[in-house]
N, C-alpha and C positions, 0 to 999 in steps of 0.2 A: 360164637365168640366167645371167650371165658371174660368172666368180670372180673377175675384178679389173676394176675400174670406174676409169677413168681421170679423174683430177681435174687442171684445169690449176693450181688452186690448191694443191694437195698435190703434185702430181707434177711439174708443168711449170717450166722454170727461162728459159723467154722465147728459149731459144738452140736452133736448130732444130736444130743437129749434136748437142746433147745428146738432146731431146726427140723426135725422129724414130725413134731406134732404141728407146726405151723405148715408144713407141705400139706399136710393132710387135711387142715383146715381149708386151704386154698383149694383141693382136691372136692371137698364137699359143698363147699360154696359155689363152685364151677359147677357141679352135678346137679344143683338145685336151680340153676338157669333153666328157664323154659319147662320148669315143673308145671304138672296139672294139678288141679285144686286138691284131688285125692292122693297126689302124692306128697302134698305139703307135711301132713303130721308126721308121716313116719322119717321124713325127710328132716324135720325140726327135732325129732327126738332124736335121731344119729348125730346131729349137729351139738344138740345140749349134752349129752353124755360127753361127746369128745371135748368140747368146751371145758366141761367138769374136771375131767381129768387132767387135762395140758394144763389148765391155768391153776389148778392146785398144784400140780406136781413144779410149774414153774415158781410160783409162789413160793414153795418150799425152797427149792434152791437158791432163790435169792435170800431167803433167811438165812439160811446155811453159810451161804458166801458173803454176807453183811453188807449185801448192797444197800448204798444210800439211796434216800427217798421210794424205798420198797411199798411203802404204805400206798403212797398216791397210785403206783402201779398197779397194787392190789387191788386198790378200789376201780380201776379202770376195768380190771378182769371181773370183778363182781357186777359191776353196770352192765356188761354184756351178757352176762348169764342170767341177770334179771330181764333183761330186754326180750332176752330168747326163750325166757319162762312166761312171760307176759305175753311174747305173741304166738306160743304154742296155745297158749289159753284162747286168744283170740280165735285162731283157726279152728280148735275144737268147736266153735261156736259159729263156724261157719263163715267168717270174714278173711276169707282167701285173699282178697284185694291185698291187706295189710300184709300178710305174709310175701307176697311175689314183690310189692314195693320196698320190705324191708332186706330180700334179699337181692335185689338190684342195686339199689340206694345206700344204704347202712352200712351192711356187712363189708362189701369194698372199703368204702370211707374210711371204717373203723379200722381196717387193718393198714391199709396204708397211714393213716395217720399214727395208729400207736405204733408202727415198724419205725416209722419217722424221728418219733418223739422218744416214746418209753424203750422201745426195744434197741435204738440207738444208742441210749445212755448204758441200758444194759450190757448191751455187747463190747461195747470201749468200757466198762469198768471191768468185767471179766477177761477180756484179754489181757488187761493191766495188771491185774491184781488174784487172779485165780489161777495157780500153776498146774490143779488138775484139768482144766479147760483146755 
């Protein structure tokens, strides 16, 4: 069973540059469900790499588009990246249960809350104000 179910109406923006990385995040998180302890480190490394590229790119788009309240949106991105870095350190020290709990509880919760709040606001602004989107 998937931890996160992609919903075009809830998560999508109709802008490929925003949606494709989000879909990849969903794919990565769902692949982490049921991971064995020895699989956690490489999976968290892949997740961290994806988050850094995706969220830095989204932050640049928001800057270019003049999205209001982008600082708070960026802070949420930075917090998630820092959490994943922290969990990766814990996993490298053998604290696998923290990684498993984070995968099942925090990542799906973050994605849904971020989509419903920050991304909904972003999508609304972009659809009303950015002609290239």
